[in-house]
TIVO-2410 file (N, C-alpha, C; in nm, 3 decimals):
# residues 141
REC num residu      c1      c2      c3 atome chaine
REC   1      M  -4.537   1.550   3.534     N      A
REC   1      M  -4.397   1.581   3.536    CA      A
REC   1      M  -4.381   1.726   3.489     C      A
REC   2      S  -4.296   1.800   3.557     N      A
REC   2      S  -4.280   1.941   3.524    CA      A
REC   2      S  -4.199   1.957   3.395     C      A
REC   3      K  -4.215   2.072   3.334     N      A
REC   3      K  -4.146   2.102   3.208    CA      A
REC   3      K  -3.995   2.106   3.230     C      A
REC   4      A  -3.949   2.159   3.341     N      A
REC   4      A  -3.805   2.167   3.370    CA      A
REC   4      A  -3.746   2.027   3.385     C      A
REC   5      L  -3.818   1.937   3.449     N      A
REC   5      L  -3.771   1.800   3.467    CA      A
REC   5      L  -3.762   1.729   3.332     C      A
REC   6      R  -3.858   1.752   3.243     N      A
REC   6      R  -3.854   1.692   3.109    CA      A
REC   6      R  -3.734   1.743   3.029     C      A
REC   7      I  -3.702   1.870   3.042     N      A
REC   7      I  -3.587   1.927   2.971    CA      A
REC   7      I  -3.457   1.865   3.023     C      A
REC   8      V  -3.446   1.849   3.155     N      A
REC   8      V  -3.327   1.789   3.214    CA      A
REC   8      V  -3.311   1.645   3.166     C      A
REC   9      I  -3.420   1.569   3.164     N      A
REC   9      I  -3.415   1.430   3.117    CA      A
REC   9      I  -3.377   1.425   2.969     C      A
REC  10      Y  -3.433   1.515   2.888     N      A
REC  10      Y  -3.401   1.521   2.746    CA      A
REC  10      Y  -3.252   1.552   2.726     C      A
REC  11      V  -3.198   1.649   2.797     N      A
REC  11      V  -3.057   1.687   2.784    CA      A
REC  11      V  -2.967   1.570   2.827     C      A
REC  12      L  -3.001   1.503   2.935     N      A
REC  12      L  -2.922   1.388   2.979    CA      A
REC  12      L  -2.929   1.273   2.878     C      A
REC  13      A  -3.043   1.253   2.818     N      A
REC  13      A  -3.057   1.147   2.717    CA      A
REC  13      A  -2.971   1.178   2.595     C      A
REC  14      V  -2.975   1.303   2.549     N      A
REC  14      V  -2.893   1.342   2.434    CA      A
REC  14      V  -2.745   1.327   2.468     C      A
REC  15      F  -2.706   1.373   2.586     N      A
REC  15      F  -2.566   1.362   2.630    CA      A
REC  15      F  -2.525   1.214   2.640     C      A
REC  16      G  -2.609   1.131   2.695     N      A
REC  16      G  -2.580   0.988   2.707    CA      A
REC  16      G  -2.566   0.921   2.571     C      A
REC  17      F  -2.655   0.957   2.477     N      A
REC  17      F  -2.647   0.901   2.342    CA      A
REC  17      F  -2.515   0.943   2.276     C      A
REC  18      A  -2.477   1.068   2.293     N      A
REC  18      A  -2.351   1.117   2.235    CA      A
REC  18      A  -2.232   1.040   2.294     C      A
REC  19      Q  -2.235   1.014   2.424     N      A
REC  19      Q  -2.128   0.938   2.488    CA      A
REC  19      Q  -2.121   0.796   2.434     C      A
REC  20      L  -2.235   0.732   2.416     N      A
REC  20      L  -2.238   0.597   2.360    CA      A
REC  20      L  -2.185   0.595   2.217     C      A
REC  21      A  -2.222   0.694   2.138     N      A
REC  21      A  -2.175   0.702   2.000    CA      A
REC  21      A  -2.023   0.718   1.996     C      A
REC  22      M  -1.968   0.804   2.079     N      A
REC  22      M  -1.822   0.822   2.082    CA      A
REC  22      M  -1.751   0.695   2.129     C      A
REC  23      L  -1.809   0.627   2.226     N      A
REC  23      L  -1.751   0.503   2.275    CA      A
REC  23      L  -1.751   0.396   2.165     C      A
REC  24      A  -1.860   0.388   2.091     N      A
REC  24      A  -1.868   0.292   1.980    CA      A
REC  24      A  -1.764   0.325   1.873     C      A
REC  25      L  -1.749   0.452   1.839     N      A
REC  25      L  -1.649   0.490   1.739    CA      A
REC  25      L  -1.508   0.460   1.788     C      A
REC  26      F  -1.484   0.475   1.917     N      A
REC  26      F  -1.352   0.447   1.973    CA      A
REC  26      F  -1.315   0.300   1.954     C      A
REC  27      F  -1.410   0.209   1.976     N      A
REC  27      F  -1.381   0.067   1.966    CA      A
REC  27      F  -1.393   0.013   1.824     C      A
REC  28      V  -1.483   0.067   1.747     N      A
REC  28      V  -1.506   0.016   1.611    CA      A
REC  28      V  -1.423   0.092   1.509     C      A
REC  29      G  -1.393   0.218   1.534     N      A
REC  29      G  -1.323   0.304   1.439    CA      A
REC  29      G  -1.197   0.247   1.381     C      A
REC  30      P  -1.104   0.193   1.463     N      A
REC  30      P  -0.979   0.142   1.407    CA      A
REC  30      P  -0.999   0.025   1.312     C      A
REC  31      H  -1.113  -0.044   1.319     N      A
REC  31      H  -1.136  -0.160   1.233    CA      A
REC  31      H  -1.215  -0.124   1.109     C      A
REC  32      V  -1.260  -0.002   1.098     N      A
REC  32      V  -1.337   0.042   0.982    CA      A
REC  32      V  -1.242   0.113   0.887     C      A
REC  33      G  -1.258   0.092   0.759     N      A
REC  33      G  -1.173   0.157   0.660    CA      A
REC  33      G  -1.050   0.073   0.633     C      A
REC  34      S  -0.962   0.124   0.549     N      A
REC  34      S  -0.848   0.045   0.505    CA      A
REC  34      S  -0.738   0.039   0.610     C      A
REC  35      G  -0.717   0.145   0.687     N      A
REC  35      G  -0.607   0.144   0.781    CA      A
REC  35      G  -0.475   0.122   0.712     C      A
REC  36      C  -0.465   0.167   0.591     N      A
REC  36      C  -0.355   0.136   0.502    CA      A
REC  36      C  -0.275   0.263   0.476     C      A
REC  37      A  -0.143   0.253   0.485     N      A
REC  37      A  -0.057   0.367   0.456    CA      A
REC  37      A   0.041   0.326   0.346     C      A
REC  38      A   0.056   0.413   0.246     N      A
REC  38      A   0.147   0.386   0.134    CA      A
REC  38      A   0.262   0.486   0.136     C      A
REC  39      Y   0.382   0.438   0.108     N      A
REC  39      Y   0.502   0.520   0.109    CA      A
REC  39      Y   0.572   0.505  -0.027     C      A
REC  40      P   0.570   0.608  -0.111     N      A
REC  40      P   0.638   0.597  -0.241    CA      A
REC  40      P   0.789   0.584  -0.223     C      A
REC  41      V   0.850   0.497  -0.303     N      A
REC  41      V   0.994   0.476  -0.297    CA      A
REC  41      V   1.061   0.533  -0.420     C      A
REC  42      M   1.011   0.498  -0.540     N      A
REC  42      M   1.069   0.554  -0.663    CA      A
REC  42      M   0.972   0.539  -0.779     C      A
REC  43      E   0.993   0.623  -0.879     N      A
REC  43      E   0.918   0.615  -1.005    CA      A
REC  43      E   1.018   0.613  -1.118     C      A
REC  44      V   0.995   0.523  -1.215     N      A
REC  44      V   1.086   0.510  -1.329    CA      A
REC  44      V   1.002   0.516  -1.457     C      A
REC  45      P   1.009   0.628  -1.531     N      A
REC  45      P   0.932   0.636  -1.655    CA      A
REC  45      P   0.997   0.554  -1.765     C      A
REC  46      S   0.914   0.506  -1.858     N      A
REC  46      S   0.966   0.434  -1.974    CA      A
REC  46      S   1.040   0.534  -2.064     C      A
REC  47      P   1.120   0.484  -2.159     N      A
REC  47      P   1.198   0.575  -2.245    CA      A
REC  47      P   1.115   0.684  -2.314     C      A
REC  48      T   0.994   0.653  -2.357     N      A
REC  48      T   0.912   0.755  -2.422    CA      A
REC  48      T   0.813   0.820  -2.325     C      A
REC  49      T   0.823   0.785  -2.199     N      A
REC  49      T   0.735   0.832  -2.091    CA      A
REC  49      T   0.588   0.794  -2.110     C      A
REC  50      A   0.563   0.694  -2.193     N      A
REC  50      A   0.425   0.646  -2.212    CA      A
REC  50      A   0.379   0.564  -2.092     C      A
REC  51      Y   0.474   0.503  -2.022     N      A
REC  51      Y   0.443   0.419  -1.907    CA      A
REC  51      Y   0.526   0.463  -1.787     C      A
REC  52      L   0.480   0.424  -1.670     N      A
REC  52      L   0.551   0.459  -1.547    CA      A
REC  52      L   0.553   0.338  -1.456     C      A
REC  53      A   0.673   0.300  -1.411     N      A
REC  53      A   0.688   0.194  -1.312    CA      A
REC  53      A   0.708   0.262  -1.177     C      A
REC  54      T   0.631   0.220  -1.078     N      A
REC  54      T   0.635   0.282  -0.945    CA      A
REC  54      T   0.659   0.175  -0.841     C      A
REC  55      V   0.749   0.205  -0.748     N      A
REC  55      V   0.772   0.116  -0.633    CA      A
REC  55      V   0.719   0.188  -0.510     C      A
REC  56      E   0.640   0.117  -0.432     N      A
REC  56      E   0.593   0.175  -0.306    CA      A
REC  56      E   0.594   0.068  -0.197     C      A
REC  57      N   0.609   0.115  -0.076     N      A
REC  57      N   0.595   0.029   0.041    CA      A
REC  57      N   0.463   0.066   0.105     C      A
REC  58      N   0.391  -0.033   0.154     N      A
REC  58      N   0.265  -0.003   0.220    CA      A
REC  58      N   0.237  -0.101   0.332     C      A
REC  59      T   0.133  -0.069   0.408     N      A
REC  59      T   0.090  -0.154   0.519    CA      A
REC  59      T  -0.052  -0.200   0.495     C      A
REC  60      C  -0.082  -0.239   0.373     N      A
REC  60      C  -0.219  -0.275   0.336    CA      A
REC  60      C  -0.252  -0.422   0.356     C      A
REC  61      T  -0.166  -0.497   0.420     N      A
REC  61      T  -0.196  -0.637   0.449    CA      A
REC  61      T  -0.288  -0.643   0.570     C      A
REC  62      P  -0.359  -0.753   0.590     N      A
REC  62      P  -0.447  -0.763   0.707    CA      A
REC  62      P  -0.374  -0.745   0.839     C      A
REC  63      S  -0.246  -0.784   0.846     N      A
REC  63      S  -0.170  -0.768   0.970    CA      A
REC  63      S  -0.088  -0.639   0.971     C      A
REC  64      H  -0.105  -0.555   0.869     N      A
REC  64      H  -0.037  -0.425   0.855    CA      A
REC  64      H   0.116  -0.439   0.850     C      A
REC  65      E   0.165  -0.551   0.795     N      A
REC  65      E   0.309  -0.567   0.777    CA      A
REC  65      E   0.351  -0.489   0.653     C      A
REC  66      L   0.474  -0.440   0.655     N      A
REC  66      L   0.523  -0.366   0.539    CA      A
REC  66      L   0.544  -0.460   0.421     C      A
REC  67      Q   0.503  -0.415   0.304     N      A
REC  67      Q   0.527  -0.491   0.182    CA      A
REC  67      Q   0.572  -0.395   0.073     C      A
REC  68      T   0.644  -0.448  -0.024     N      A
REC  68      T   0.693  -0.369  -0.137    CA      A
REC  68      T   0.615  -0.412  -0.260     C      A
REC  69      I   0.565  -0.313  -0.333     N      A
REC  69      I   0.484  -0.342  -0.452    CA      A
REC  69      I   0.538  -0.260  -0.569     C      A
REC  70      V   0.544  -0.322  -0.686     N      A
REC  70      V   0.577  -0.252  -0.809    CA      A
REC  70      V   0.450  -0.243  -0.892     C      A
REC  71      F   0.419  -0.122  -0.938     N      A
REC  71      F   0.303  -0.097  -1.023    CA      A
REC  71      F   0.351  -0.050  -1.159     C      A
REC  72      V   0.274  -0.081  -1.262     N      A
REC  72      V   0.296  -0.025  -1.395    CA      A
REC  72      V   0.168   0.048  -1.432     C      A
REC  73      S   0.184   0.170  -1.482     N      A
REC  73      S   0.067   0.248  -1.521    CA      A
REC  73      S   0.091   0.313  -1.657     C      A
REC  74      D  -0.019   0.332  -1.728     N      A
REC  74      D  -0.011   0.401  -1.857    CA      A
REC  74      D  -0.093   0.530  -1.852     C      A
REC  75      G  -0.115   0.579  -1.734     N      A
REC  75      G  -0.189   0.703  -1.715    CA      A
REC  75      G  -0.225   0.717  -1.569     C      A
REC  76      P  -0.281   0.830  -1.532     N      A
REC  76      P  -0.311   0.854  -1.391    CA      A
REC  76      P  -0.418   0.761  -1.333     C      A
REC  77      S  -0.503   0.703  -1.417     N      A
REC  77      S  -0.612   0.621  -1.364    CA      A
REC  77      S  -0.585   0.472  -1.372     C      A
REC  78      T  -0.483   0.430  -1.445     N      A
REC  78      T  -0.453   0.288  -1.462    CA      A
REC  78      T  -0.326   0.254  -1.387     C      A
REC  79      K  -0.338   0.164  -1.289     N      A
REC  79      K  -0.223   0.125  -1.207    CA      A
REC  79      K  -0.238  -0.024  -1.177     C      A
REC  80      T  -0.147  -0.107  -1.230     N      A
REC  80      T  -0.156  -0.251  -1.213    CA      A
REC  80      T  -0.036  -0.303  -1.136     C      A
REC  81      S  -0.060  -0.384  -1.035     N      A
REC  81      S   0.046  -0.443  -0.955    CA      A
REC  81      S   0.112  -0.555  -1.034     C      A
REC  82      V   0.247  -0.553  -1.042     N      A
REC  82      V   0.318  -0.658  -1.114    CA      A
REC  82      V   0.419  -0.733  -1.026     C      A
REC  83      F   0.444  -0.683  -0.904     N      A
REC  83      F   0.538  -0.748  -0.812    CA      A
REC  83      F   0.496  -0.712  -0.671     C      A
REC  84      M   0.495  -0.813  -0.583     N      A
REC  84      M   0.459  -0.788  -0.443    CA      A
REC  84      M   0.539  -0.883  -0.355     C      A
REC  85      A   0.607  -0.827  -0.254     N      A
REC  85      A   0.686  -0.909  -0.163    CA      A
REC  85      A   0.695  -0.839  -0.028     C      A
REC  86      P   0.716  -0.915   0.079     N      A
REC  86      P   0.735  -0.852   0.210    CA      A
REC  86      P   0.858  -0.761   0.207     C      A
REC  87      S   0.849  -0.647   0.273     N      A
REC  87      S   0.964  -0.556   0.282    CA      A
REC  87      S   1.065  -0.612   0.380     C      A
REC  88      A   1.189  -0.573   0.362     N      A
REC  88      A   1.297  -0.626   0.445    CA      A
REC  88      A   1.307  -0.548   0.575     C      A
REC  89      L   1.286  -0.616   0.684     N      A
REC  89      L   1.309  -0.558   0.816    CA      A
REC  89      L   1.444  -0.610   0.866     C      A
REC  90      R   1.536  -0.521   0.890     N      A
REC  90      R   1.672  -0.563   0.928    CA      A
REC  90      R   1.682  -0.592   1.077     C      A
REC  91      D   1.659  -0.494   1.158     N      A
REC  91      D   1.670  -0.508   1.303    CA      A
REC  91      D   1.548  -0.442   1.365     C      A
REC  92      A   1.518  -0.480   1.488     N      A
REC  92      A   1.407  -0.416   1.557    CA      A
REC  92      A   1.434  -0.266   1.567     C      A
REC  93      G   1.339  -0.187   1.526     N      A
REC  93      G   1.353  -0.042   1.535    CA      A
REC  93      G   1.414   0.023   1.414     C      A
REC  94      S   1.465  -0.053   1.317     N      A
REC  94      S   1.518   0.008   1.195    CA      A
REC  94      S   1.458  -0.063   1.074     C      A
REC  95      Y   1.453   0.008   0.965     N      A
REC  95      Y   1.388  -0.044   0.846    CA      A
REC  95      Y   1.473  -0.016   0.724     C      A
REC  96      S   1.480  -0.112   0.637     N      A
REC  96      S   1.549  -0.095   0.510    CA      A
REC  96      S   1.457  -0.149   0.401     C      A
REC  97      P   1.426  -0.067   0.300     N      A
REC  97      P   1.335  -0.117   0.196    CA      A
REC  97      P   1.398  -0.230   0.116     C      A
REC  98      L   1.313  -0.311   0.059     N      A
REC  98      L   1.357  -0.421  -0.024    CA      A
REC  98      L   1.430  -0.362  -0.146     C      A
REC  99      P   1.558  -0.397  -0.167     N      A
REC  99      P   1.629  -0.339  -0.280    CA      A
REC  99      P   1.581  -0.399  -0.412     C      A
REC 100      L   1.527  -0.317  -0.496     N      A
REC 100      L   1.481  -0.357  -0.629    CA      A
REC 100      L   1.549  -0.271  -0.732     C      A
REC 101      K   1.564  -0.324  -0.851     N      A
REC 101      K   1.617  -0.246  -0.963    CA      A
REC 101      K   1.517  -0.259  -1.077     C      A
REC 102      L   1.466  -0.147  -1.124     N      A
REC 102      L   1.373  -0.146  -1.237    CA      A
REC 102      L   1.446  -0.092  -1.358     C      A
REC 103      T   1.440  -0.168  -1.467     N      A
REC 103      T   1.509  -0.128  -1.590    CA      A
REC 103      T   1.413  -0.144  -1.707     C      A
REC 104      W   1.393  -0.035  -1.780     N      A
REC 104      W   1.314  -0.044  -1.903    CA      A
REC 104      W   1.407  -0.094  -2.013     C      A
REC 105      L   1.375  -0.208  -2.073     N      A
REC 105      L   1.455  -0.266  -2.181    CA      A
REC 105      L   1.401  -0.221  -2.316     C      A
REC 106      G   1.326  -0.119  -2.317     N      A
REC 106      G   1.256  -0.065  -2.432    CA      A
REC 106      G   1.126  -0.007  -2.378     C      A
REC 107      D   1.048   0.054  -2.462     N      A
REC 107      D   0.926   0.115  -2.411    CA      A
REC 107      D   0.820   0.012  -2.375     C      A
REC 108      A   0.837  -0.111  -2.421     N      A
REC 108      A   0.733  -0.211  -2.397    CA      A
REC 108      A   0.781  -0.328  -2.312     C      A
REC 109      Q   0.900  -0.314  -2.248     N      A
REC 109      Q   0.947  -0.424  -2.163    CA      A
REC 109      Q   1.016  -0.368  -2.039     C      A
REC 110      L   0.965  -0.411  -1.923     N      A
REC 110      L   1.020  -0.371  -1.794    CA      A
REC 110      L   1.083  -0.492  -1.726     C      A
REC 111      Q   1.206  -0.475  -1.678     N      A
REC 111      Q   1.272  -0.581  -1.603    CA      A
REC 111      Q   1.277  -0.541  -1.456     C      A
REC 112      V   1.231  -0.632  -1.369     N      A
REC 112      V   1.234  -0.610  -1.225    CA      A
REC 112      V   1.337  -0.707  -1.167     C      A
REC 113      E   1.445  -0.650  -1.108     N      A
REC 113      E   1.546  -0.733  -1.045    CA      A
REC 113      E   1.527  -0.727  -0.894     C      A
REC 114      Y   1.542  -0.841  -0.829     N      A
REC 114      Y   1.517  -0.853  -0.685    CA      A
REC 114      Y   1.624  -0.941  -0.622     C      A
REC 115      P   1.643  -0.930  -0.489     N      A
REC 115      P   1.745  -1.011  -0.422    CA      A
REC 115      P   1.708  -1.158  -0.416     C      A
REC 116      R   1.809  -1.240  -0.404     N      A
REC 116      R   1.786  -1.384  -0.388    CA      A
REC 116      R   1.711  -1.411  -0.259     C      A
REC 117      G   1.630  -1.514  -0.261     N      A
REC 117      G   1.557  -1.553  -0.142    CA      A
REC 117      G   1.427  -1.479  -0.120     C      A
REC 118      V   1.395  -1.384  -0.206     N      A
REC 118      V   1.270  -1.310  -0.191    CA      A
REC 118      V   1.155  -1.397  -0.238     C      A
REC 119      E   1.064  -1.422  -0.147     N      A
REC 119      E   0.944  -1.498  -0.182    CA      A
REC 119      E   0.830  -1.399  -0.194     C      A
REC 120      G   0.783  -1.382  -0.313     N      A
REC 120      G   0.677  -1.285  -0.334    CA      A
REC 120      G   0.581  -1.331  -0.441     C      A
REC 121      N   0.499  -1.240  -0.483     N      A
REC 121      N   0.400  -1.267  -0.585    CA      A
REC 121      N   0.448  -1.199  -0.713     C      A
REC 122      Y   0.513  -1.274  -0.799     N      A
REC 122      Y   0.560  -1.219  -0.925    CA      A
REC 122      Y   0.567  -1.330  -1.028     C      A
REC 123      Q   0.534  -1.296  -1.148     N      A
REC 123      Q   0.542  -1.389  -1.260    CA      A
REC 123      Q   0.542  -1.306  -1.387     C      A
REC 124      E   0.593  -1.364  -1.495     N      A
REC 124      E   0.594  -1.287  -1.618    CA      A
REC 124      E   0.452  -1.250  -1.654     C      A
REC 125      T   0.434  -1.124  -1.686     N      A
REC 125      T   0.299  -1.075  -1.710    CA      A
REC 125      T   0.303  -0.961  -1.811     C      A
REC 126      S   0.189  -0.927  -1.859     N      A
REC 126      S   0.176  -0.812  -1.949    CA      A
REC 126      S   0.074  -0.717  -1.890     C      A
REC 127      V   0.105  -0.589  -1.899     N      A
REC 127      V   0.014  -0.483  -1.858    CA      A
REC 127      V  -0.004  -0.394  -1.979     C      A
REC 128      G  -0.121  -0.404  -2.042     N      A
REC 128      G  -0.139  -0.332  -2.168    CA      A
REC 128      G  -0.039  -0.384  -2.269     C      A
REC 129      N   0.044  -0.295  -2.321     N      A
REC 129      N   0.147  -0.335  -2.418    CA      A
REC 129      N   0.282  -0.362  -2.352     C      A
REC 130      V   0.290  -0.353  -2.220     N      A
REC 130      V   0.417  -0.370  -2.150    CA      A
REC 130      V   0.432  -0.514  -2.102     C      A
REC 131      N   0.544  -0.575  -2.138     N      A
REC 131      N   0.578  -0.709  -2.091    CA      A
REC 131      N   0.672  -0.693  -1.971     C      A
REC 132      V   0.643  -0.760  -1.862     N      A
REC 132      V   0.724  -0.750  -1.740    CA      A
REC 132      V   0.797  -0.882  -1.719     C      A
REC 133      V   0.930  -0.873  -1.702     N      A
REC 133      V   1.012  -0.992  -1.676    CA      A
REC 133      V   1.083  -0.972  -1.543     C      A
REC 134      Y   1.119  -1.084  -1.479     N      A
REC 134      Y   1.179  -1.080  -1.346    CA      A
REC 134      Y   1.313  -1.151  -1.349     C      A
REC 135      K   1.404  -1.104  -1.264     N      A
REC 135      K   1.538  -1.161  -1.261    CA      A
REC 135      K   1.596  -1.140  -1.121     C      A
REC 136      Q   1.661  -1.244  -1.068     N      A
REC 136      Q   1.732  -1.228  -0.942    CA      A
REC 136      Q   1.860  -1.151  -0.968     C      A
REC 137      F   1.905  -1.073  -0.867     N      A
REC 137      F   2.031  -1.003  -0.880    CA      A
REC 137      F   2.143  -1.102  -0.903     C      A
REC 138      A   2.234  -1.074  -0.997     N      A
REC 138      A   2.351  -1.158  -1.018    CA      A
REC 138      A   2.444  -1.145  -0.897     C      A
REC 139      H   2.456  -1.023  -0.845     N      A
REC 139      H   2.535  -0.994  -0.724    CA      A
REC 139      H   2.448  -0.907  -0.635     C      A
REC 140      E   2.454  -0.931  -0.506     N      A
REC 140      E   2.375  -0.851  -0.412    CA      A
REC 140      E   2.420  -0.705  -0.419     C      A
REC 141      P   2.325  -0.612  -0.419     N      A
REC 141      P   2.363  -0.470  -0.429    CA      A
REC 141      P   2.427  -0.420  -0.300     C      A
***
């Protein structure tokens, strides 16, 4: 086999391998990694700013549905989820975040108020020295 023919075969093999690799990434790529997007809604510092309550919406569920999560943190590296519920979708094509009210009842107690009928993952809990309590809205906001 001539040297020129070997070079042509080598170039075609490399090109073919590159095409296969790109094709594999095209089909496998969307399923690799978190595929998760987070959207900050609000941050509420405690009275002495020792703690921070954060509300965010994200698409980190397996079906990428929007959910609302409340986190409590006592520093940049510590972030604990204390409330999680599906976000409110009003009509097709429009979005309204789940209305929540976060109130610090002191530096060590956070109250999370949520609308009636919200089925989520929440229970009285403690994060470090912070006690978290939950309450349904007395009147819809």
